[in-house]
Backbone bond lengths (Angstrom), bond angles and torsions (degrees), N, CA, C in turn:
res aa  C-N    CA-C-N  psi(-1)  N-CA   C-N-CA  omega(-1)  CA-C   N-CA-C  phi
1 M - - - 1.445 - - 1.531 107.68 -
2 S 1.308 115.55 131.70 1.460 119.44 -178.49 1.525 111.23 -76.95
3 E 1.315 114.87 164.11 1.469 120.73 -179.59 1.536 110.46 -64.84
4 K 1.328 117.36 -37.97 1.469 120.52 178.68 1.526 111.07 -63.79
5 E 1.313 116.06 -43.09 1.465 121.14 179.61 1.529 110.67 -63.69
6 R 1.332 116.47 -41.48 1.458 121.31 178.85 1.530 110.60 -63.02
7 E 1.337 117.49 -44.20 1.463 121.18 178.74 1.526 111.30 -64.95
8 R 1.334 116.60 -38.89 1.469 120.37 179.46 1.523 110.63 -63.59
9 L 1.319 116.53 -44.02 1.465 120.41 179.21 1.525 111.12 -66.76
10 K 1.333 116.75 -37.65 1.463 120.81 179.07 1.532 110.47 -64.65
11 N 1.327 117.11 -42.83 1.467 120.83 178.51 1.522 111.46 -65.19
12 K 1.317 116.46 -39.12 1.466 120.76 178.55 1.532 110.29 -63.49
13 E 1.329 116.77 -41.88 1.460 121.36 179.06 1.533 110.74 -65.32
14 Q 1.322 116.59 -39.63 1.459 120.42 -178.95 1.520 111.62 -66.71
15 Q 1.315 117.94 -31.05 1.460 120.73 177.72 1.526 111.13 -69.60
16 R 1.312 116.74 -35.67 1.462 120.49 179.73 1.520 112.15 -79.23
17 N 1.326 116.99 -33.09 1.453 121.79 -173.42 1.531 109.47 -132.45
18 P 1.340 118.36 104.10 1.464 120.08 -178.41 1.530 113.64 -60.20
19 G 1.308 118.10 -27.68 1.461 120.96 178.78 1.515 112.55 -71.35
20 A 1.316 117.26 -15.75 1.460 120.79 -179.46 1.522 111.44 -65.68
21 A 1.317 117.60 -34.26 1.466 120.35 178.88 1.521 109.98 -62.45
22 F 1.310 116.23 -42.55 1.466 120.49 178.10 1.520 110.48 -63.78
23 N 1.323 116.88 -46.38 1.466 120.78 -179.33 1.522 111.57 -62.90
24 N 1.337 116.96 -42.19 1.462 119.95 180.00 1.518 111.67 -65.04
25 S 1.322 116.92 -43.37 1.461 118.83 179.81 1.528 110.83 -67.05
26 L 1.321 116.86 -37.96 1.462 120.16 177.39 1.528 110.64 -62.76
27 N 1.319 116.94 -43.84 1.465 120.71 179.00 1.524 111.26 -64.05
28 Q 1.333 117.38 -37.99 1.458 119.67 178.83 1.519 111.13 -66.87
29 V 1.333 117.38 -37.89 1.464 120.33 178.06 1.522 110.36 -66.36
30 I 1.328 116.94 -43.71 1.462 120.87 -177.96 1.528 110.99 -65.08
31 T 1.330 116.92 -42.09 1.462 119.78 -177.82 1.516 112.78 -81.47
32 G 1.322 117.75 -9.09 1.459 120.55 178.89 1.508 113.51 78.00
33 N 1.298 117.80 28.24 1.449 122.19 178.53 1.529 109.37 -68.71
34 P 1.319 119.73 121.70 1.466 121.55 -173.17 1.527 114.27 -84.03
35 N 1.300 118.35 48.51 1.461 120.99 179.16 1.519 111.84 -98.66
36 G 1.306 118.41 23.19 1.453 120.89 -179.02 1.511 111.93 72.80
37 S 1.314 117.37 20.99 1.458 120.49 -175.42 1.525 112.34 -76.86
38 G 1.320 118.17 -17.20 1.458 120.59 178.18 1.519 110.74 -61.94
39 C 1.316 115.62 -44.52 1.467 120.80 178.06 1.530 109.78 -65.42
40 L 1.311 116.20 -42.84 1.456 120.20 179.69 1.518 110.72 -61.64
41 F 1.314 117.31 -41.98 1.458 121.30 -179.85 1.529 110.75 -62.56
42 I 1.323 116.63 -43.61 1.463 120.30 178.69 1.520 110.77 -63.23
43 M 1.323 117.46 -40.89 1.463 120.87 178.92 1.525 111.26 -64.90
44 I 1.316 117.16 -38.94 1.466 120.68 179.18 1.528 110.09 -65.75
45 I 1.324 117.33 -43.29 1.462 120.85 178.29 1.527 110.30 -61.42
46 L 1.335 117.27 -44.03 1.465 120.32 178.25 1.527 111.96 -63.38
47 L 1.321 116.54 -39.42 1.458 120.57 178.01 1.527 111.06 -63.58
48 I 1.317 117.13 -43.07 1.457 121.06 177.78 1.525 110.19 -61.94
49 F 1.335 116.62 -41.51 1.457 121.32 179.07 1.530 110.92 -62.57
50 V 1.329 117.03 -44.35 1.473 121.18 -179.86 1.516 110.84 -64.66
51 V 1.309 117.88 -43.21 1.464 121.64 178.70 1.523 110.32 -63.85
52 F 1.314 117.06 -41.72 1.465 121.48 178.96 1.521 110.68 -62.12
53 K 1.331 117.04 -45.18 1.467 121.22 179.84 1.529 110.44 -64.67
54 A 1.327 117.31 -39.76 1.463 120.80 -179.41 1.531 110.75 -67.14
55 C 1.302 117.01 -38.25 1.476 120.12 -179.46 1.518 112.37 -75.28
56 S 1.314 117.68 -28.18 1.458 119.61 -177.72 1.535 112.61 -84.91
57 S 1.310 117.64 -11.90 1.478 120.44 -179.38 1.501 111.98 -78.40
């Protein structure tokens, strides 16, 4: 499977399932994939924290 095909399938999955973006970024961080996913993972965690704080207030 080519890299383009893999990215296309990943984007399609993320559109159907919002949690897929979190899972994909987490997997990239764990495996050490150098696609800049470390920054993305930190941003997602911060976003979840902000949403949680806003909903609990």
